[in-house]
C-alpha positions in Angstrom: 95.3 77.9 141.0 97.4 81.1 141.5 95.8 84.2 140.0 97.6 85.8 137.1 98.9 89.4 137.4 100.2 91.3 134.4 103.9 92.4 134.8 106.0 95.0 132.9 107.6 92.1 131.1 104.2 90.9 129.8 103.2 94.4 128.9 106.4 94.8 126.9 105.7 91.6 125.0 102.2 92.5 124.2 102.7 96.1 123.0 106.4 97.0 123.2 108.1 99.7 125.2 108.8 103.4 124.8 112.3 102.7 123.5 111.3 99.8 121.3 107.6 100.1 120.4 107.0 96.7 118.9 105.1 93.8 120.4 102.3 91.4 119.4 99.9 94.4 119.1 101.9 96.2 116.4 103.2 93.1 114.6 99.8 91.4 114.5 101.3 87.9 114.6 104.8 87.1 115.8 107.1 84.5 117.1 108.9 84.2 120.4 112.2 84.6 118.5 111.1 87.9 117.0 110.0 89.3 120.4 113.2 88.1 122.0 115.3 89.8 119.3 113.5 93.0 119.9 113.6 93.2 123.7 116.1 90.7 125.1 119.3 88.8 124.5 119.3 85.5 122.5 120.0 83.6 125.7 116.6 84.7 127.0 114.6 82.8 124.4 113.4 80.1 126.8 112.3 82.6 129.3 110.4 84.6 126.7 108.7 81.4 125.5 107.7 80.8 129.1 106.2 84.3 129.5 104.3 83.9 126.2 102.9 80.6 127.2 101.8 82.1 130.5 100.0 84.9 128.6 98.4 82.2 126.3 97.4 80.0 129.3 95.7 83.0 130.9 93.8 83.9 127.7 95.6 87.0 126.5 97.2 85.4 123.5 96.2 82.6 121.0 99.0 80.3 119.9 99.0 78.5 116.6 101.4 76.8 114.3 102.4 77.1 110.7 104.6 74.8 108.5 107.8 76.2 107.0 108.7 74.5 103.7 112.5 74.2 103.3 114.8 72.5 100.8 118.1 71.0 101.7 121.3 71.5 99.6 120.7 68.1 98.1 117.2 69.2 97.0 115.2 67.2 99.5 112.0 69.1 100.7 111.2 69.0 104.4 108.7 70.7 106.6 109.2 72.4 110.0 106.3 73.3 112.3 106.7 76.6 114.1 104.6 78.4 116.6 103.4 82.0 116.5 101.3 84.2 118.7 98.3 86.5 118.1 96.2 88.6 120.4 93.1 86.9 121.7 89.8 88.6 122.3 90.8 89.0 126.0 94.1 90.4 125.0 92.5 92.9 122.7 90.1 94.0 125.4 93.0 94.4 127.8 94.9 96.6 125.5 91.8 98.6 124.6 91.2 99.1 128.3 94.7 100.7 128.8 94.1 103.1 126.0 95.3 101.5 122.8 93.4 102.0 119.5 91.8 98.7 118.5 90.8 98.6 114.8 87.8 96.7 113.6 90.1 94.4 111.5 91.8 93.4 114.7 88.6 92.3 116.2 87.6 90.3 113.2 90.7 88.2 112.5 90.6 85.3 110.1 90.6 82.0 112.0 92.0 80.1 109.1 95.4 81.3 108.1 97.4 79.3 105.6 101.1 78.8 106.1 102.0 81.1 103.2 100.0 84.0 104.7 101.6 83.5 108.1 105.1 83.1 106.8 104.7 86.2 104.6 103.6 88.3 107.5 106.4 87.0 109.7 109.0 87.9 107.0 107.5 91.4 106.8 108.0 91.6 110.5 111.6 90.5 110.2 112.2 93.5 108.0 110.4 95.9 110.3 112.4 94.5 113.3 115.6 95.1 111.4 114.6 98.7 110.8 113.6 99.2 114.5 116.9 97.8 115.7 118.9 100.3 113.7 119.0 102.7 116.6 120.9 100.1 118.7 123.6 100.0 116.0 123.8 103.8 115.6 121.3 106.1 117.2 121.6 108.5 114.2 119.6 106.0 112.2 116.1 105.2 113.3 112.6 104.1 112.2 110.4 107.1 112.9 107.1 105.3 112.1 105.6 102.5 110.0 102.3 101.2 108.7 101.8 97.4 108.6 100.1 95.5 105.8 97.3 94.5 108.2 96.6 98.2 108.7 96.8 99.1 105.0 94.0 96.6 104.4 91.7 98.8 106.3 92.5 101.9 104.3 94.4 101.2 101.1 96.2 103.8 99.0 93.9 104.8 96.1 94.3 106.5 92.8 91.4 107.0 90.4 91.6 103.4 89.1 93.5 101.2 91.6 93.7 100.5 95.3 97.2 99.5 96.6 97.9 97.5 99.7 101.6 97.7 100.4 103.2 95.1 102.7 104.5 98.0 104.9 105.4 101.6 104.9 108.6 102.6 106.6 109.6 106.2 107.6 113.3 106.0 108.1 115.4 108.9 109.4 119.1 109.9 109.4 120.5 112.5 111.8 123.4 114.0 109.9 126.7 115.3 111.3 125.5 118.9 110.8 122.3 118.1 112.8 120.0 117.9 109.9 117.4 115.1 109.5 117.1 113.2 106.3 114.1 111.1 105.5 113.7 108.0 103.5 110.1 106.9 102.8 109.7 103.3 101.6 106.7 101.4 100.5 107.7 97.8 101.0 106.7 94.8 98.9 108.0 91.5 100.1 108.0 88.6 97.7 107.8 84.9 98.5 108.2 83.7 94.9 104.6 82.8 94.4 103.4 85.7 92.3 103.2 85.2 88.5 104.5 87.7 86.0 101.2 89.2 84.9 100.1 89.9 88.5 103.5 91.3 89.4 103.5 93.6 86.4 100.0 94.7 87.2 101.3 95.6 90.7 104.1 97.6 89.1 101.6 99.5 86.9 99.6 100.4 90.0 102.6 101.8 91.7 103.5 103.8 88.5 100.0 105.4 88.7 100.5 106.1 92.4 103.8 107.8 91.8 102.5 109.9 88.9 99.4 111.1 90.7 101.1 111.6 94.1 98.1 110.0 95.8 100.3 108.9 98.7 101.5 112.4 99.7 98.7 113.5 102.0 98.4 110.1 103.7 102.1 109.7 104.3 103.0 113.4 104.7 105.9 113.0 102.3 106.8 114.5 98.9 108.5 111.4 97.5 108.5 107.7 98.1 110.6 104.7 97.0 109.1 101.3 96.2 111.3 98.6 97.7 111.0 95.0 96.7 112.5 92.3 98.9 112.8 88.5 98.9 114.4 85.8 101.0 114.5 83.2 98.3 117.6 84.2 96.3 119.2 86.3 93.6 117.4 84.5 90.8 114.1 85.7 92.0 115.5 89.2 92.6 116.7 89.4 88.9 113.3 88.1 87.8 111.5 91.0 89.6 113.9 93.5 88.2 113.4 92.2 84.7 109.6 92.2 85.0 109.6 95.8 86.4 111.9 97.1 83.7 109.8 95.4 81.0 106.6 96.9 82.4 108.1 100.4 82.5 109.3 100.1 79.0 106.0 98.7 77.8 104.2 101.9 79.0 107.0 104.2 77.8 107.7 105.6 81.2 110.2 108.4 81.7 113.7 107.3 82.7 113.2 109.0 86.1 110.6 106.4 87.0 113.3 103.8 86.9 114.9 105.4 90.0 111.8 104.9 92.1 112.2 101.1 92.4 114.9 99.2 94.4 115.3 95.5 95.0 117.2 93.3 97.5 117.5 89.6 98.3 118.5 88.8 101.9 119.3 85.7 103.9 117.9 85.1 107.4 118.6 86.0 110.1 118.7 89.6 109.0 121.5 92.0 110.1 120.1 95.6 110.4 123.4 97.0 109.1 123.4 94.8 106.0 119.8 95.5 105.2 119.7 99.3 105.7 123.3 100.7 105.9 125.4 98.6 103.5 125.2 98.5 99.7 122.7 95.7 99.4 120.1 97.1 97.1 119.9 97.0 93.3 118.2 99.7 91.1 117.0 99.5 87.5 119.6 101.9 86.3 122.6 99.5 86.4 122.8 95.7 86.3 125.5 95.0 88.9 126.1 98.1 91.1 124.4 98.0 94.5 123.5 101.0 96.7 122.9 101.6 100.4 119.5 103.1 101.2 120.6 105.0 104.3 123.6 107.3 104.3 124.5 110.8 105.4 125.0 112.3 101.9 
């Protein structure tokens, strides 16, 4: 059997590249389609799948499958199996050997991952990828840095009474026409429609306490942060999240300024980076119908 030699292509898939620093390492678990979107043209998907299979066959990746539940326009429910990739012990040792930081949580991955957990992580990754691809659309807009949910689990954000594990933190930047840099700091919460009202409102109250105490400032090195809720399951769920958030803020008599700290959006896949980040796609709590763009030069 021919011995396996790591190539620049394999390295890019495992941990990204200087111009696009996202790979299996940063995304924690990912699909061939996500990696292809980041690094290659859509026509390269079969070639990317081949390289990933080669990495898996040689022990650097584990490949598993989850089941996507979908509903047709006629209401019929059907299930689609889909493969995803995760670093194996050998892959972790390889990346550690070339100088990457390997967290304890990465060494002790759960072997049993239910489909909802996997799909939720992959959808978070879709949003991260859309942010990372902004600079291809316009280099004045770019993702300066991020923290993934899997990393937040190691060291949550803490106030005196709650520990918060966001789905992601995104540090987005805009280079303005007069050569200034504007910053948008987002704590992302991605919703799959499974959380009930009481748990959702408890999450909102945790974020209210976080915003009031400023407990995020030292960790994120920012003076202000926006809480962004997203969903891929439709406008009805978006309106439900907005209503629950508004009701919780009113129940605790929060100042009107607190309303402006929360934004909400419902997206369809595949995600278009411009639509997500540059176009007026987001709702606030201040008006019912008006939408805003999160990134702009003003």
